C-alpha positions as a Python dict, from the first residue, in 0.01 Angstrom:
ca = {
    (1, 'X'): (0, 0, 0),
    (2, 'X'): (164, -31, 320),
    (3, 'X'): (22, 25, 670),
    (4, 'X'): (238, 343, 703),
    (5, 'X'): (135, 498, 331),
    (6, 'X'): (-161, 688, 272),
    (7, 'X'): (-261, 759, -94),
    (8, 'X'): (-134, 1071, -98),
    (9, 'X'): (219, 980, 0),
    (10, 'X'): (238, 674, -260),
    (11, 'X'): (175, 891, -549),
    (12, 'X'): (433, 854, -810),
    (13, 'X'): (386, 1222, -891),
    (14, 'X'): (485, 1314, -519),
    (15, 'X'): (746, 1088, -504),
    (16, 'X'): (905, 1248, -833),
    (17, 'X'): (959, 1560, -625),
    (18, 'X'): (1121, 1357, -320),
    (19, 'X'): (1453, 1456, -492),
    (20, 'X'): (1370, 1821, -453),
    (21, 'X'): (1271, 1765, -78),
    (22, 'X'): (1599, 1593, 18),
    (23, 'X'): (1798, 1842, -201),
    (24, 'X'): (1657, 2111, 14),
    (25, 'X'): (1675, 1940, 356),
    (26, 'X'): (2066, 1910, 283),
    (27, 'X'): (2090, 2286, 172),
    (28, 'X'): (1882, 2383, 528),
    (29, 'X'): (2134, 2163, 726),
    (30, 'X'): (2416, 2300, 569),
    (31, 'X'): (2326, 2651, 589),
    (32, 'X'): (2253, 2614, 968),
    (33, 'X'): (2553, 2474, 1036),
    (34, 'X'): (2741, 2753, 900),
    (35, 'X'): (2907, 3055, 1147),
    (36, 'X'): (2625, 3311, 1145),
    (37, 'X'): (2820, 3565, 1003),
    (38, 'X'): (2842, 3337, 710),
    (39, 'X'): (2465, 3325, 701),
    (40, 'X'): (2418, 3640, 692),
    (41, 'X'): (2647, 3717, 394),
    (42, 'X'): (2528, 3408, 227),
    (43, 'X'): (2145, 3543, 261),
    (44, 'X'): (2267, 3913, 134),
    (45, 'X'): (2469, 3778, -161),
    (46, 'X'): (2162, 3543, -257),
    (47, 'X'): (1850, 3713, -156),
    (48, 'X'): (1961, 4071, -242),
    (49, 'X'): (1991, 4027, -631),
    (50, 'X'): (1665, 3793, -624),
    (51, 'X'): (1460, 4084, -463),
    (52, 'X'): (1595, 4359, -687),
    (53, 'X'): (1519, 4156, -1016),
    (54, 'X'): (1150, 4072, -849),
    (55, 'X'): (1130, 4463, -798),
    (56, 'X'): (1215, 4528, -1164),
    (57, 'X'): (1006, 4244, -1289),
    (58, 'X'): (700, 4399, -1085),
    (59, 'X'): (780, 4757, -1173),
    (60, 'X'): (778, 4673, -1570),
    (61, 'X'): (498, 4462, -1567),
    (62, 'X'): (262, 4742, -1353),
    (63, 'X'): (427, 4976, -1597),
    (64, 'X'): (321, 4789, -1905),
    (65, 'X'): (-20, 4745, -1787),
    (66, 'X'): (-90, 5098, -1662),
    (67, 'X'): (29, 5187, -2016),
    (68, 'X'): (-244, 4997, -2194),
    (69, 'X'): (-506, 5141, -1983),
    (70, 'X'): (-702, 5429, -2109),
    (71, 'X'): (-604, 5776, -1932),
    (72, 'X'): (-814, 5892, -1694),
    (73, 'X'): (-1001, 6215, -1746),
    (74, 'X'): (-949, 6505, -1468),
    (75, 'X'): (-1221, 6641, -1368),
    (76, 'X'): (-1196, 7034, -1328),
}
């Protein structure tokens, strides 16, 4: 282990994910170099469908979970 490496950074498991961090750094650099209206359009095109899909999944999950619960009795 070199002088600058800690046990955490020298882990093979973390080095295996290094490609993902490098790729994400490249994506961030590319996005930040775009003209601002293109950044906004890209965020809308990517995030809007992702947020919609997450909302649908959460809604369906809550609906199924609440369907499994017994109904509450109402007090008169």
